[in-house]
N, C-alpha and C positions, 0 to 999 in steps of 0.2 A: 504494500499500500504506499502511496505517496505520502510525504509529509506535507500536509495541506493546511492552508489558512483560508477562512471565509470571512470577508469583511464587506461592509456596505458599499464603499466607494473606492478606497485605496488602502494600500499598505505603505506607511511612511518608510523612508530610508533609514531604518534602524538596524542595529547589529543583533538585537534580541527582543523578544516580546516583553521581557522585563523592563526594558527602556520605556515602553508604552505604559506598562502597569505602574511604574514608579512615578510617572508624570502624565497622567492621562489628559490633563487640560492642554498640554502642549501639542497633542496630536489629534484631539477630537474633531476639529473642523476638517482636517484632511481625511480622517477615516469615514466621516459622514458625508462630506460635500465635494470632495475633489472631483474634477472633470478633465484634468489635463492628461498629458501622455503618461503611459505606464512608467512607473519609477523602477529603478533596479532593485531586485530582491537581494538584500544583503545579509539575511538571516541564514547562517549555515544550515544545510539540510532541508530547506524548504524547497519543494519541487513544483508546487502549484499554489496559486492564489486565485480564488474565485471572488469576483467582484460584480457589482451592479451599478446602479445610480445613473449610468450613461446608457441610454437605450440603444440597442442593436436589433437588426432584423432577425437574426438568428445567433445562437451562442457563437462567440468568436474568440479564438485563441490567439494570443500575441505573446510569444515566448512563454514565460511561466504563468502568465495571466490568462484567465478564462472569464470573459464577460458574459454573464448569463441573464442580463436584464433585457427582456424582450417586451417590456411595457405593458404588462397585464393590467395595471391600474388605469391605463388609458380608456378601457372599455367603459369606465364610469362616466366619461365625458363623450361617449359615442364615437370614439376614435378606434383605429386598429391597434390591437395589442395582443400579445400571446403570453401564456403561462409556460415557463420553462421548468422542466423537471429532469434532473440528471442523477444517475446513480454514480456516487463517488467510488472510484476504484482504489 
């Protein structure tokens, strides 16, 4: 099994998850709201990072990142959106 992280929007450029746990206020905006390019994964042993927040037509892999946000919430406003369900390996 991959060493996997699941986060809402992004994984900060940190060396360990303890960095986030020790100072969550420093990272909360990035974890929840980031919409920029994928950041390098610097945590040793992490092979995959699942993210959302930025809508894609279908799940899209970019290096270690897998964006799975296909906009299911858009249906509430009468727009096109899909639910993504993936089995983690």
